[in-house]
N, C-alpha and C positions, 0 to 999 in steps of 0.2 A: 485733799484727803487722802490718809495714808491705804495702802493696798487692802490692810489688815482691818482696818474700820470699813473699808468699802466692802469686802466680803461678808463680814459680820449685817452690814446693813443690807447687804442683799438679801442673806441666807432668811433674815427675817422678815423682809419681804415676801421672799418666796412662800413662807408657811401663811403669812399673813393674805395674800391675793392669790396668785395662783391655786396653791394647795387648797384652800377654802372654796374657792369656784371651780375646780376642776376636781376638786376628791371629796371635800365636804360635804359639800350641797348636793352633788348627782347619789352619794351614799345615802345621805338624810330621805332624801324624795325617793327611792329606787328600792335601798338594802341589797342594791346591788344584785337582788333576786331576777331572772332571765323570765319574759314574758315570750308568747309566740313572736316569731321573725315578722319585719313590716311585711305587710303582702304576701306573708306564706315562704318568702324565697329566703331559706338561710345563707345567699351570700351575700344578704345585709350584715350579718354577724362578721365575714372575713372582712367586707370594707369597714367596719367600725372598727374591727381590732387594729387593723392597719392604719385607720385615719388616730386611732391612740398612740401607737407604734412611732407615726410619725413623730406626733405632736410633743411628747415625754422629751424626748433630746431637743427638741428646738427650743422649748423654754427652758432646760437646763443650760443649753451651751448659751441660749441669751443673755440668760442672769449674768453665767461667768465671766460673757465679754464686756459686761456693763461694768464689774466690779473689777476685772483684771486688763482691761485695755480701757474704759473709762474713767475709773478711779471714782466711782460712784455707784449709785443705786438706780432700780427705776422710778423708786418712790419720786415723787415728786418736791419731797421736803430736803433731798440728797441729791441733785441730780449730778448726773458725770461732768468732770473737768475737760474731759475731752470728747469728740464727735466719734462715735462710735462707726463705723463702715466696712468694717468685714464680717466674715459670716455670713448669716441669713441677713443681715442689715444690709447687703449690698444691694439685694435683691427684694427685700419686704422692707416695708416703713418700721413696720409694728410686728416683728415674729413672734414676741410673748403672746400676743391677742390672737394672732393669727393659730400659736401653739394650744392656746388655750382653749380657742373655739374646736379645734380639731379634736381634743382628747374630749369636749364634752358631747360633739355630735356624734364620736368614736363609741360612746358610752350608750349614747341614746341608740345607734345602731344593735350595737353588740345585745343589750338587754332588750332591746325590740321596745323599750318604752316613751311613748307618746310627750307625758310630760317632763321629761328629759329633752326629747326634740324642741317644745316649747320653750323647756327654759334655753337651751342653745342659742333660739334664733332672739329672744328677746334678751338676754341678760346682759349687760355692759354698755348700751348705747354705743357700738363702736363707732358711727359715725360722728356724731358731738364727741366724742375724745377726740378722733381723728382730726376735726376741726381746731379743735383746741392745742393739739399737739402740731399742728399746720402752723396756728400763730406762735408758739413758742419755738420752733423751727427760725420762723421768718425774723422774730426780735434777736434771737440769740446766736445766730449763726454770721460770722463774718468773713468774706472771699480774702484768703491771706495764703502768701506761700508762692514759691515759683511755678509756672504753668507752661506747658510744653510749647504755647504762642509765643514766649519768651525767647525760645533757642532754637524751636523747629517747626514751626508755621501750624500747629495744633491748638485747638481750645482747650482740649481735657486737660485736667490737674496732672503731674507728674506721678505715677503710682506709687502710693504708699502716702501722699500726702490728703489730709483730714478737709479737702475744701469744696466747695460745689461751685460750678460753672455760672456766670453770671446769669443765664437766661434760666437756668433751674431758680436761681435765688428769685428772679423776677417773677416767676411765676407763682412760687410758694407765697411772696409777697400780696400777688394779685389774688390767689384763693385765700389768705389770710382777712383780706381786707372784704371778701363777698361773705354777706350774711347767710348762716346755715337755713337749709329749708325747715329745718326742724325748729327753729325760732334757740333764744338761747337757753343755755343750760348750768 
């Protein structure tokens, strides 16, 4: 997929998914009106603001990496051509989910709204999506490229290579084979 199409597709998906989930729905629910702080502690508002400040750049950066490095979009209809393993993807499997959840929880704490807290904890069925992404990763990832074990006795991929160690792939395949405790979605 050309970079321009990937950027446009990611921008469109950004408007459709995270902007609606973390922007429109919280606004529609609360009209961004402040209620009394949770438990009467104003510090919860500061924590909420920090969650929003941390979540928004994480989501934007993850979308940019999908388009510019992976040459695709986060949308399942136009997946990336390359595995993205830099930025937050180095530490978290789904930084977009983490960022969107942080923004929604942050708004709940900032505005002191229990409805948003409920929405944040129930919207998205995080575990079932995680299970589907494990299955997709297990099916679509191939172990390839030179490895340190070939030249220096180590088992890790050469820095910059988008490969997975064999034991990690085996673990992903085993997790993908297990049925979800929540049933099929």
